[in-house]
C-alpha positions as CSV (number, residue, x, y, z in Angstrom):
1,M,-48.8,-165.6,52.0
2,K,-50.8,-162.4,52.1
3,K,-53.9,-161.7,50.1
4,I,-55.8,-158.4,49.8
5,D,-59.4,-159.1,50.9
6,K,-60.8,-155.5,51.3
7,I,-60.2,-152.1,49.7
8,E,-62.2,-149.2,50.9
9,I,-62.3,-145.7,49.5
10,L,-63.0,-143.0,52.1
11,E,-64.7,-139.7,51.4
12,N,-61.4,-137.8,51.3
13,G,-60.0,-140.3,48.7
14,V,-57.8,-142.3,51.1
15,L,-57.6,-146.0,50.2
16,Q,-57.8,-148.4,53.2
17,I,-56.4,-151.8,52.4
18,R,-56.8,-154.9,54.5
19,E,-54.6,-157.9,53.9
20,I,-55.2,-161.4,55.3
21,E,-52.2,-163.6,56.1
22,L,-52.9,-167.1,55.0
23,L,-50.9,-169.9,56.7
24,E,-50.6,-173.2,54.9
25,L,-50.9,-176.3,57.0
26,K,-49.1,-179.5,56.5
27,D,-52.2,-181.1,54.9
28,G,-52.2,-178.3,52.2
29,S,-55.2,-176.4,53.7
30,T,-54.9,-172.7,54.7
31,V,-56.0,-170.8,57.8
32,S,-56.1,-167.2,58.6
33,G,-53.1,-165.9,60.4
34,G,-54.5,-162.5,61.1
35,Y,-55.0,-159.1,59.3
36,H,-52.8,-156.2,58.4
37,R,-54.2,-152.9,57.4
38,Y,-52.7,-149.8,55.8
39,C,-53.8,-146.6,54.0
40,L,-52.7,-144.9,50.9
41,T,-53.3,-141.2,50.6
42,P,-54.0,-139.2,47.4
43,D,-50.8,-137.2,47.8
44,I,-48.5,-140.2,47.0
45,N,-47.0,-141.0,43.7
46,I,-49.3,-143.6,42.0
47,E,-46.3,-145.2,40.3
48,S,-45.0,-146.3,43.8
49,I,-48.1,-148.6,44.2
50,S,-47.0,-152.1,43.3
51,D,-50.3,-153.9,43.4
52,S,-52.0,-153.5,40.0
53,K,-55.6,-153.7,41.4
54,I,-54.9,-151.0,44.0
55,K,-53.1,-148.9,41.4
56,S,-56.0,-149.0,39.0
57,I,-58.4,-148.0,41.8
58,A,-56.1,-145.1,42.7
59,L,-55.9,-144.0,39.0
60,V,-59.7,-143.7,38.8
61,T,-60.3,-142.4,42.3
62,W,-57.6,-139.8,42.7
63,T,-58.8,-137.1,40.4
64,Q,-57.0,-133.7,40.5
65,D,-59.9,-132.4,42.6
66,I,-59.5,-135.2,45.2
67,I,-55.8,-134.7,45.3
68,S,-56.1,-130.9,45.8
69,N,-58.8,-131.2,48.4
70,Y,-56.8,-133.8,50.3
71,K,-53.6,-131.6,50.3
72,N,-55.7,-128.6,51.5
73,S,-57.2,-130.6,54.3
74,I,-53.9,-131.7,55.7
75,K,-52.6,-128.1,55.6
76,D,-55.3,-127.2,58.1
77,M,-54.1,-129.8,60.6
């Protein structure tokens, strides 16, 4: 089972998400099986985000200015 344990918003609007993998032991307790990280950038379609908490953060964070500034910044690369 994976659980989101950290969501960070970078200055350029990129969302960094960290998931922790929880492994269930035979006695019913859980232990960490490690982390998985990924990023969502302001130029993606918000409707493609399946997690409701992340989607709501993107809706508030990704203003038209943030989206435009992000797209302009990657043109310069």
